[in-house]
N, C-alpha and C positions, 0 to 999 in steps of 0.2 A: 749411378743411375742416370744422371743427366747426360753423361758422355755416351752411354749406351743408347739412350733415346736419340741423340743426334747422329750416332753412327747408323742407327736404323733408318732415320730420315734420309740420310745421305745414300744409303744402299738402295732404298726404294725410289727416291726421286732423282738421284744423281746430282743433287744440289750440294755443293761441298761445305755444308755447315759443320760437319765433324772435322774436316780438314782445317777450317777456320778456328775451331775450338782449340785444336792442338798446335796450331802454327806458332813457331817462335823465330821464324827466319829474319825478323826485323830487330831482334834483340842483340845489342852489341856483345861481342865475345862468343856467344853460343849460337847466334843466328846463322853463321856461315857453315856450321856442322850439319851434315845430313843425318839427323837423328832417326832411329827406328821408332815405329809407332808406340811400342810400350813405354819408351823413355819419354816421348812427347806427352803421352797420357799421364805418366808419373808427374811431369811438370804441372799439368793441370790439376792433378789430385793434390799436389802441394798447395796450390792456390786455394783449392776448395777447403783444405784443412785450416789454412790461415783464416779464411772467411768464417768457418765454423768456430774457431777459437774467439774471434772478434764477437761473434754472436753470443757465445756462452758468457764471455766476460761482460758484455753489455747487459745480458739478462740478469746476471748476478748483481751487477752494479745498480741497475734500475729496479731490481726486485720484482721482475715480471714472471717469476717461476711458475705460477699455476694458471695464468690467464692466456688462453689461446689467442683471443683477438690481439692482445698486446704482443704476444710472441710472433704472430704472423706479420703484424705491422712492422715490428723491429726487423724481422727477417727481410721484408720487402725493402725497407730503407737501406739495409746493409748490402743487399744484393742488387739494388737498382743500378749501380754503376756497371755491373757485369752486363746488363742489357744494353746500356749505352756504349759499351766497349765494342759492340758489333761494328759500329760505324768507323771507329778508329782502327780496329784490327783489319777490317776489309780494305781500308785505304792503305795501310802500311804494308800489307802482305806482298811478298814477291811470288808466292805460290798462286795457283789458280783457285781462287775462293770467290764467293759471291760478291758482287759489287755493292757498294754502300747503299745503293737505291734499289736493290733487289728485295722487294717487300715480301715476297713469299719466303725467301730465305730468312729474312728478319722475323717473320712470324714463327717459323720453326725455332729460331734462336730464342725468341721470347717465351714460347711454350715450354721449352726445355728448362730455361732459367726460372720461370715461374714454378715449374715442378720442383726444382731444387729449393726455391724459397718456401714452398709448401712443406716439403719433406724435412727441412732443417728443424722447425719447431716440433714436428712429430717425433723425430729421433731424439731430440733433446728431452722431451717429456718421457719417452720410453726409458731412456737411460737414467733419468732422474728418479723415476718411480722404481726402477730396478735397484738403484743404489740406496733407496730409503727402506727397502725390505730387510 
């Protein structure tokens, strides 16, 4: 959902926030390969899955199972580095992406990542309630 939101932002505004999300050109070994968009998106989905697993393990460990304020706070803490990654990724990229000081692009980036932070606890609760039936 977050990727689609950033793709929509990029297609409407022509600010390359989706390109930034998918960019891997700075990573050793795989960065020099010209990947097709679905593969780059798959890389990002894998990162998203890892974050979701960290969230689930943390919820279970901290026993936050039924408390939305706690779930959202935990999601925020776990996902906060993704918001900060905007500055690092924009600086490391070899592709045409927003500059680190492009505050409009950063706002789109933040909105999309906050959406993910908000969605993660909702999906967790939905999956948990379905498994308890």
